[in-house]
N, CA, C and O atoms as CSV, one atom per row, in Angstrom:
chain,resi,resn,atom,element,x,y,z
A,1,MET,N,N,16.033,55.072,-19.159
A,1,MET,CA,C,16.353,56.240,-20.318
A,1,MET,C,C,16.881,57.429,-18.784
A,1,MET,O,O,16.039,57.816,-17.974
A,2,PRO,N,N,18.001,57.718,-18.715
A,2,PRO,CA,C,18.111,59.013,-17.832
A,2,PRO,C,C,17.346,60.347,-18.201
A,2,PRO,O,O,16.921,60.629,-19.321
A,3,GLN,N,N,17.242,61.154,-17.006
A,3,GLN,CA,C,16.232,62.228,-17.116
A,3,GLN,C,C,16.811,63.526,-17.517
A,3,GLN,O,O,16.302,64.369,-18.256
A,4,ARG,N,N,18.153,63.563,-16.812
A,4,ARG,CA,C,18.992,64.643,-16.711
A,4,ARG,C,C,19.916,64.638,-18.003
A,4,ARG,O,O,20.125,63.648,-18.703
A,5,LYS,N,N,20.575,66.258,-18.253
A,5,LYS,CA,C,21.046,66.143,-19.408
A,5,LYS,C,C,22.325,65.792,-19.360
A,5,LYS,O,O,22.928,65.301,-20.314
A,6,THR,N,N,22.846,66.041,-18.171
A,6,THR,CA,C,24.280,65.428,-17.859
A,6,THR,C,C,24.555,63.682,-17.656
A,6,THR,O,O,25.666,63.160,-17.755
A,7,SER,N,N,23.215,62.916,-17.340
A,7,SER,CA,C,23.372,61.739,-17.572
A,7,SER,C,C,23.111,61.152,-18.736
A,7,SER,O,O,23.578,60.051,-19.025
A,8,ILE,N,N,22.054,62.087,-19.802
A,8,ILE,CA,C,22.350,61.504,-20.858
A,8,ILE,C,C,23.738,61.789,-21.719
A,8,ILE,O,O,24.085,60.991,-22.589
A,9,LYS,N,N,24.495,62.961,-21.425
A,9,LYS,CA,C,25.697,63.330,-22.173
A,9,LYS,C,C,26.849,62.330,-21.551
A,9,LYS,O,O,27.908,62.144,-22.149
A,10,SER,N,N,26.546,61.718,-20.319
A,10,SER,CA,C,27.661,60.915,-19.930
A,10,SER,C,C,27.363,59.499,-20.380
A,10,SER,O,O,28.252,58.686,-20.631
A,11,MET,N,N,26.045,59.241,-20.471
A,11,MET,CA,C,25.799,57.660,-21.271
A,11,MET,C,C,26.303,57.712,-22.882
A,11,MET,O,O,26.958,56.874,-23.502
A,12,LYS,N,N,25.815,58.866,-23.282
A,12,LYS,CA,C,26.832,58.634,-24.823
A,12,LYS,C,C,28.294,58.736,-24.926
A,12,LYS,O,O,28.731,58.220,-25.954
A,13,LEU,N,N,29.189,59.269,-24.131
A,13,LEU,CA,C,30.223,59.275,-24.036
A,13,LEU,C,C,30.782,57.810,-23.514
A,13,LEU,O,O,31.723,57.272,-24.097
A,14,ASP,N,N,30.132,57.200,-22.366
A,14,ASP,CA,C,30.344,55.766,-22.192
A,14,ASP,C,C,30.418,54.982,-23.052
A,14,ASP,O,O,31.352,54.181,-23.021
A,15,ARG,N,N,29.337,54.936,-24.255
A,15,ARG,CA,C,29.161,54.219,-25.202
A,15,ARG,C,C,30.262,54.666,-26.368
A,15,ARG,O,O,30.481,53.818,-27.233
A,16,VAL,N,N,30.868,55.750,-26.445
A,16,VAL,CA,C,31.863,55.942,-27.330
A,16,VAL,C,C,33.129,55.460,-26.641
A,16,VAL,O,O,34.009,55.030,-27.387
A,17,ARG,N,N,33.345,55.464,-25.398
A,17,ARG,CA,C,34.373,55.231,-24.780
A,17,ARG,C,C,34.420,53.586,-24.778
A,17,ARG,O,O,35.514,53.030,-24.885
A,18,ARG,N,N,33.099,52.749,-24.642
A,18,ARG,CA,C,32.973,51.287,-24.661
A,18,ARG,C,C,33.287,50.783,-25.997
A,18,ARG,O,O,33.742,49.639,-25.976
A,19,LEU,N,N,33.174,51.305,-27.134
A,19,LEU,CA,C,33.458,51.106,-28.704
A,19,LEU,C,C,34.818,51.219,-28.972
A,19,LEU,O,O,35.296,50.552,-29.890
A,20,HIS,N,N,35.475,51.924,-28.342
A,20,HIS,CA,C,36.758,52.591,-28.516
A,20,HIS,C,C,37.619,51.206,-27.645
A,20,HIS,O,O,38.511,50.497,-28.110
A,21,ASN,N,N,37.038,51.147,-26.358
A,21,ASN,CA,C,37.936,50.182,-25.892
A,21,ASN,C,C,37.816,48.642,-26.482
A,21,ASN,O,O,38.743,47.838,-26.573
A,22,ARG,N,N,36.636,48.469,-26.805
A,22,ARG,CA,C,36.360,47.411,-27.557
A,22,ARG,C,C,37.257,46.787,-29.007
A,22,ARG,O,O,37.601,45.689,-29.445
A,23,VAL,N,N,37.356,48.042,-29.347
A,23,VAL,CA,C,38.301,48.033,-30.438
A,23,VAL,C,C,39.867,47.972,-30.483
A,23,VAL,O,O,40.575,47.691,-31.450
A,24,ILE,N,N,40.185,48.257,-29.380
A,24,ILE,CA,C,41.536,47.952,-28.478
A,24,ILE,C,C,42.129,46.504,-28.235
A,24,ILE,O,O,43.183,45.977,-28.592
A,25,LYS,N,N,40.838,45.975,-27.345
A,25,LYS,CA,C,40.991,44.966,-26.720
A,25,LYS,C,C,40.803,43.690,-28.116
A,25,LYS,O,O,41.534,42.701,-28.093
A,26,THR,N,N,39.723,43.883,-29.302
A,26,THR,CA,C,39.996,42.945,-30.209
A,26,THR,C,C,41.180,42.773,-30.790
A,26,THR,O,O,41.689,41.662,-30.940
A,27,ASP,N,N,41.785,44.024,-31.214
A,27,ASP,CA,C,42.908,44.298,-31.848
A,27,ASP,C,C,44.289,43.388,-31.191
A,27,ASP,O,O,45.118,42.858,-31.931
A,28,LEU,N,N,44.344,43.330,-29.821
A,28,LEU,CA,C,45.185,42.864,-28.954
A,28,LEU,C,C,44.845,41.420,-29.303
A,28,LEU,O,O,45.650,40.682,-29.870
A,29,LYS,N,N,43.787,41.101,-28.989
A,29,LYS,CA,C,43.518,39.638,-28.862
A,29,LYS,C,C,43.917,38.922,-30.472
A,29,LYS,O,O,44.413,37.803,-30.596
A,30,LYS,N,N,43.681,39.558,-31.260
A,30,LYS,CA,C,44.125,39.116,-32.779
A,30,LYS,C,C,45.890,38.928,-32.884
A,30,LYS,O,O,46.598,38.012,-33.304
A,31,THR,N,N,46.174,40.220,-32.309
A,31,THR,CA,C,47.908,39.996,-32.065
A,31,THR,C,C,48.167,38.960,-31.701
A,31,THR,O,O,48.901,38.162,-32.282
A,32,ILE,N,N,47.491,38.772,-30.473
A,32,ILE,CA,C,48.457,37.369,-29.691
A,32,ILE,C,C,48.063,35.857,-30.381
A,32,ILE,O,O,48.836,34.903,-30.468
A,33,LYS,N,N,46.625,35.906,-30.853
A,33,LYS,CA,C,46.373,34.841,-31.927
A,33,LYS,C,C,47.419,34.392,-32.825
A,33,LYS,O,O,47.915,33.271,-32.926
A,34,LYS,N,N,47.730,35.729,-33.617
A,34,LYS,CA,C,48.739,35.579,-34.879
A,34,LYS,C,C,50.027,34.982,-34.143
A,34,LYS,O,O,50.524,33.897,-34.442
A,35,TYR,N,N,50.545,35.910,-33.051
A,35,TYR,CA,C,52.020,35.352,-32.557
A,35,TYR,C,C,51.910,33.721,-31.636
A,35,TYR,O,O,52.967,33.153,-31.359
A,36,THR,N,N,50.780,33.193,-31.294
A,36,THR,CA,C,50.392,31.532,-30.612
A,36,THR,C,C,50.645,30.828,-32.187
A,36,THR,O,O,51.321,29.800,-32.231
A,37,GLU,N,N,50.218,31.272,-33.171
A,37,GLU,CA,C,49.906,30.778,-34.388
A,37,GLU,C,C,51.540,30.364,-34.880
A,37,GLU,O,O,52.053,29.253,-35.018
A,38,LEU,N,N,52.013,31.508,-35.044
A,38,LEU,CA,C,53.407,31.608,-35.660
A,38,LEU,C,C,54.465,30.623,-34.615
A,38,LEU,O,O,55.446,30.053,-35.093
A,39,VAL,N,N,54.171,30.546,-33.419
A,39,VAL,CA,C,55.032,29.806,-32.409
A,39,VAL,C,C,54.588,28.596,-32.627
A,39,VAL,O,O,55.536,27.869,-32.921
A,40,SER,N,N,53.280,27.869,-32.618
A,40,SER,CA,C,52.997,26.879,-32.872
A,40,SER,C,C,53.389,26.169,-34.547
A,40,SER,O,O,53.598,25.039,-34.991
A,41,ALA,N,N,53.352,27.172,-34.943
A,41,ALA,CA,C,54.269,26.765,-36.643
A,41,ALA,C,C,55.670,26.531,-36.664
A,41,ALA,O,O,56.282,25.912,-37.534
A,42,LYS,N,N,56.136,27.070,-35.643
A,42,LYS,CA,C,57.951,27.134,-35.598
A,42,LYS,C,C,58.169,27.740,-36.432
A,42,LYS,O,O,58.979,27.174,-37.167
A,43,LYS,N,N,57.735,29.124,-36.942
A,43,LYS,CA,C,58.452,30.303,-37.499
A,43,LYS,C,C,58.944,31.572,-36.641
A,43,LYS,O,O,58.574,32.741,-36.530
A,44,ILE,N,N,60.040,30.707,-36.045
A,44,ILE,CA,C,60.649,31.791,-35.044
A,44,ILE,C,C,61.015,32.784,-35.322
A,44,ILE,O,O,60.488,33.575,-34.540
A,45,ASP,N,N,61.809,33.433,-36.183
A,45,ASP,CA,C,62.006,34.765,-36.575
A,45,ASP,C,C,60.956,35.850,-36.694
A,45,ASP,O,O,61.172,37.005,-36.324
A,46,GLU,N,N,59.559,35.352,-37.338
A,46,GLU,CA,C,58.353,35.809,-37.694
A,46,GLU,C,C,58.074,36.147,-36.044
A,46,GLU,O,O,58.075,37.331,-35.708
A,47,ALA,N,N,57.887,35.323,-35.248
A,47,ALA,CA,C,57.422,35.037,-33.988
A,47,ALA,C,C,57.940,35.981,-32.861
A,47,ALA,O,O,57.247,36.462,-31.964
A,48,LYS,N,N,59.019,36.129,-33.020
A,48,LYS,CA,C,60.103,37.228,-32.649
A,48,LYS,C,C,59.488,38.848,-32.819
A,48,LYS,O,O,59.330,39.628,-31.880
A,49,GLN,N,N,59.241,39.079,-34.014
A,49,GLN,CA,C,59.126,40.288,-34.519
A,49,GLN,C,C,57.563,40.343,-33.829
A,49,GLN,O,O,57.255,41.350,-33.192
A,50,GLN,N,N,56.522,39.144,-33.989
A,50,GLN,CA,C,55.366,39.653,-33.397
A,50,GLN,C,C,55.163,39.783,-31.747
A,50,GLN,O,O,54.282,40.376,-31.124
A,51,LEU,N,N,56.203,39.077,-31.311
A,51,LEU,CA,C,56.222,39.498,-29.691
A,51,LEU,C,C,56.401,40.770,-29.263
A,51,LEU,O,O,55.978,41.150,-28.171
A,52,LYS,N,N,57.052,41.542,-30.105
A,52,LYS,CA,C,57.519,42.843,-29.794
A,52,LYS,C,C,56.228,43.744,-29.770
A,52,LYS,O,O,56.080,44.660,-28.961
A,53,GLU,N,N,55.217,43.365,-30.827
A,53,GLU,CA,C,54.112,43.940,-30.845
A,53,GLU,C,C,52.965,43.519,-29.631
A,53,GLU,O,O,52.095,44.259,-29.170
A,54,VAL,N,N,53.172,42.470,-29.363
A,54,VAL,CA,C,52.843,41.864,-28.410
A,54,VAL,C,C,52.985,42.438,-27.139
A,54,VAL,O,O,51.991,42.544,-26.421
A,55,MET,N,N,53.830,42.733,-26.851
A,55,MET,CA,C,54.564,43.403,-25.727
A,55,MET,C,C,54.027,44.723,-25.494
A,55,MET,O,O,53.596,45.186,-24.438
A,56,SER,N,N,54.118,45.282,-26.675
A,56,SER,CA,C,53.673,46.751,-26.713
A,56,SER,C,C,52.328,47.086,-26.664
A,56,SER,O,O,51.910,48.151,-26.211
A,57,LYS,N,N,51.566,46.099,-27.174
A,57,LYS,CA,C,49.885,46.443,-27.224
A,57,LYS,C,C,49.693,45.900,-25.475
A,57,LYS,O,O,49.051,46.580,-24.674
A,58,LEU,N,N,50.106,45.090,-25.241
A,58,LEU,CA,C,49.911,44.525,-23.650
A,58,LEU,C,C,49.937,45.799,-22.848
A,58,LEU,O,O,49.125,46.039,-21.954
A,59,ASP,N,N,51.008,46.682,-23.250
A,59,ASP,CA,C,51.801,47.729,-22.059
A,59,ASP,C,C,50.680,48.677,-22.507
A,59,ASP,O,O,49.920,48.908,-21.567
A,60,ARG,N,N,50.335,49.300,-23.647
A,60,ARG,CA,C,49.554,49.978,-23.975
A,60,ARG,C,C,47.908,49.804,-23.577
A,60,ARG,O,O,47.254,50.835,-23.423
A,61,ALA,N,N,47.342,48.657,-23.435
A,61,ALA,CA,C,45.984,48.324,-22.758
A,61,ALA,C,C,46.164,48.710,-21.495
A,61,ALA,O,O,45.423,49.586,-21.050
A,62,ALA,N,N,47.455,47.979,-20.452
A,62,ALA,CA,C,47.600,48.357,-19.313
A,62,ALA,C,C,47.712,49.700,-18.998
A,62,ALA,O,O,47.224,50.022,-17.915
A,63,LYS,N,N,48.332,50.741,-19.799
A,63,LYS,CA,C,48.472,52.148,-19.361
A,63,LYS,C,C,47.200,52.999,-19.604
A,63,LYS,O,O,47.095,54.182,-19.281
A,64,LYS,N,N,46.038,52.091,-20.344
A,64,LYS,CA,C,44.840,52.935,-20.476
A,64,LYS,C,C,43.621,52.266,-19.752
A,64,LYS,O,O,42.417,52.394,-19.974
A,65,HIS,N,N,44.351,51.447,-18.736
A,65,HIS,CA,C,43.539,50.474,-17.692
A,65,HIS,C,C,42.209,49.855,-18.263
A,65,HIS,O,O,41.071,49.976,-17.810
A,66,LEU,N,N,42.697,49.063,-19.533
A,66,LEU,CA,C,41.832,48.023,-20.143
A,66,LEU,C,C,42.124,46.940,-19.630
A,66,LEU,O,O,41.257,46.068,-19.694
A,67,ILE,N,N,43.144,46.682,-19.098
A,67,ILE,CA,C,43.780,45.342,-18.379
A,67,ILE,C,C,44.447,45.883,-17.177
A,67,ILE,O,O,44.921,47.017,-17.234
A,68,HIS,N,N,44.536,45.127,-16.007
A,68,HIS,CA,C,45.252,45.315,-15.162
A,68,HIS,C,C,47.115,45.114,-15.348
A,68,HIS,O,O,47.657,44.251,-16.038
A,69,LYS,N,N,47.758,46.091,-14.586
A,69,LYS,CA,C,49.271,45.885,-15.132
A,69,LYS,C,C,49.775,44.578,-14.621
A,69,LYS,O,O,50.700,44.044,-15.234
A,70,ASN,N,N,49.261,43.995,-13.549
A,70,ASN,CA,C,50.069,42.904,-13.356
A,70,ASN,C,C,49.488,41.819,-14.330
A,70,ASN,O,O,50.180,40.853,-14.650
A,71,ASN,N,N,48.269,41.981,-14.777
A,71,ASN,CA,C,47.883,40.562,-15.885
A,71,ASN,C,C,48.597,41.041,-17.382
A,71,ASN,O,O,48.698,40.298,-18.359
A,72,ALA,N,N,49.023,42.345,-17.318
A,72,ALA,CA,C,49.786,42.287,-18.453
A,72,ALA,C,C,51.207,41.968,-18.650
A,72,ALA,O,O,51.769,41.688,-19.709
A,73,SER,N,N,51.658,42.045,-17.570
A,73,SER,CA,C,53.332,41.615,-17.106
A,73,SER,C,C,53.057,39.881,-17.063
A,73,SER,O,O,53.951,39.146,-17.484
A,74,HIS,N,N,52.201,39.489,-16.707
A,74,HIS,CA,C,52.103,37.877,-16.126
A,74,HIS,C,C,51.626,37.325,-17.955
A,74,HIS,O,O,51.924,36.212,-18.389
A,75,GLN,N,N,50.907,38.330,-18.728
A,75,GLN,CA,C,50.899,37.581,-20.049
A,75,GLN,C,C,52.174,37.707,-20.692
A,75,GLN,O,O,52.639,36.763,-21.331
A,76,LYS,N,N,52.754,38.764,-20.578
A,76,LYS,CA,C,54.047,39.135,-20.935
A,76,LYS,C,C,55.450,37.937,-20.968
A,76,LYS,O,O,56.167,37.477,-21.857
A,77,SER,N,N,55.353,37.789,-19.653
A,77,SER,CA,C,56.381,36.637,-19.304
A,77,SER,C,C,56.047,35.080,-19.901
A,77,SER,O,O,56.888,34.243,-20.229
A,78,ARG,N,N,54.589,34.941,-19.942
A,78,ARG,CA,C,53.870,33.762,-20.381
A,78,ARG,C,C,54.238,33.634,-21.757
A,78,ARG,O,O,54.780,32.572,-22.065
A,79,TYR,N,N,54.036,34.601,-22.763
A,79,TYR,CA,C,54.211,34.643,-24.228
A,79,TYR,C,C,55.695,34.461,-24.518
A,79,TYR,O,O,56.109,33.669,-25.365
A,80,SER,N,N,56.475,35.244,-23.762
A,80,SER,CA,C,57.956,35.079,-23.790
A,80,SER,C,C,58.597,33.619,-23.546
A,80,SER,O,O,59.429,33.150,-24.323
A,81,LEU,N,N,58.116,32.913,-22.349
A,81,LEU,CA,C,58.265,31.713,-21.916
A,81,LEU,C,C,58.179,30.742,-23.222
A,81,LEU,O,O,59.157,30.098,-23.601
A,82,LEU,N,N,56.636,30.690,-24.016
A,82,LEU,CA,C,56.357,30.223,-24.688
A,82,LEU,C,C,57.477,30.243,-25.783
A,82,LEU,O,O,57.891,29.142,-26.145
A,83,LEU,N,N,58.032,31.400,-26.370
A,83,LEU,CA,C,58.900,31.451,-27.679
A,83,LEU,C,C,60.286,30.792,-27.035
A,83,LEU,O,O,60.972,30.302,-27.932
A,84,LYS,N,N,60.729,30.687,-26.039
A,84,LYS,CA,C,61.839,29.999,-25.436
A,84,LYS,C,C,61.557,28.652,-25.386
A,84,LYS,O,O,62.562,27.957,-25.238
A,85,LYS,N,N,60.550,28.084,-25.460
A,85,LYS,CA,C,60.411,26.698,-25.488
A,85,LYS,C,C,60.406,26.283,-26.826
A,85,LYS,O,O,61.021,25.247,-27.078
A,86,ALA,N,N,59.716,27.004,-27.936
A,86,ALA,CA,C,59.752,26.682,-29.094
A,86,ALA,C,C,61.141,26.567,-29.912
A,86,ALA,O,O,61.133,26.233,-31.097
């Protein structure tokens, strides 16, 4: 346990940030899972709408440095290619 007040405050703040980041990441994973299920079920029109949401959430996560921007770009191209193949 930290001794100094600033360390205690930063520990509390780190916890809040970690919980907030976890919410964003789990929401992103749920969106991606829903998208892949739509593609595998051959529901192309719904998958296109979901792809827009996936792209947006990937961009937001990269902007907040939750994932690397190149990782977001890689995933975006991968999921768009998945839709083209379907």
